[in-house]
N, C-alpha and C positions, 0 to 999 in steps of 0.2 A: 504494500500500500504506500502511496505517496500523497503528499498534500500540496494543494495549489493555491496560488493567489490569482485573482482575476482583476482586470481593470473595469472601469465604468461601463464598457461595452460588453462585458462578460467574457473577454478573451483571456486565456491563461497567460500570465506575465512572469510567473516564477514557479519553480518546483522545489519541494523540500522533502526530506525523509522524516522530518519531525513536524508534528502538528503544533502550531502556536497561533498567536493572534494574527500574525502576518500571513499564515498559510492555514486557514481554517477548514478548507474543503478537502475531504478524502477522495482519492481517485485511484483506480487500478493503473499500474504501470503500463498496461497494454491498451489503455483507452486511446482512441484515435487522437484526441486533443493533446494528451501527454506525449505521444509519439511525434506528432507534428511539431510541438514546441521544442522537444529535444532535437529533432532533425534541423530545425531552423537555427537553434543555438550552435549546433555542431557545424553547420555550413558557415555561420558567421565566424566561428573560431578558425576554421580552415582558411577562410579568406584573410583573416588577420595573420595567420601563420605565413601565408604566401607573401604578404606585404612585409612582414618582419624579416623574412628570409632575404628579400630584396634590399632592405636596409642594411642587414649584416654583410651582404655581398658588396654593397657600395662602401661600407665602413672598411672592409678588407682592402678594397682598391685604394682608399685614401691613406690608410696606414702603410701600405706598400709604396705608394707614390711618394709619400713624405719620408720614406726610409725609416719609419718607426720599427717596422719588422721587414724581414726579407721574405719573399715568396717561398724560398727554399727552407725557411724556418718552419713552415707549416708541414703537418704530416702529409705523406704522399697521397692519402685518400682525399684530404682537403684540397690539395693542389689539383688533383684530377677533377674534382667537382667544380672548382672555380674555373678551371680551363674549359670544361664542358659548358658551363653557363656563359662564359665569355664568348665562346664559339656560337652558341645558340642566339645570343643577343646580336652578334655581328650578322649572322645569317638573317635574322628577323628584320634588322634595319634595311637589308638589301631588298626585301620584298614588301616593305611598308608602302602601301598605296595612298595613305592619308597624308604622309609627309612629316609626321612627328618623328623626331630623332629617336625617342624612346618613350612610347606611350604608356608604359607600365611604371613610370616613375611615381614614387609615393609622394 
């Protein structure tokens, strides 16, 4: 059993494992509303993860460009991933029809 909070429109806005004043209504974990809310929250988190990954990629570039760290200081797996991302971004720029240099900038 989970407990939910709803907004003025009756939409689920939060889930909790504990019943309290903020989460008064009991609901089965398998209820369509609970599943939909969880899926939407998971999608939002996944989008945030992608944006943060881009920030970290850009941070690595800055640190390397400013010689704070050397590319070769990174583990081989990290080097390989950064090179793969750099290659994908370069290829993407080559086929960009809109004209943005890098449309996925955060």
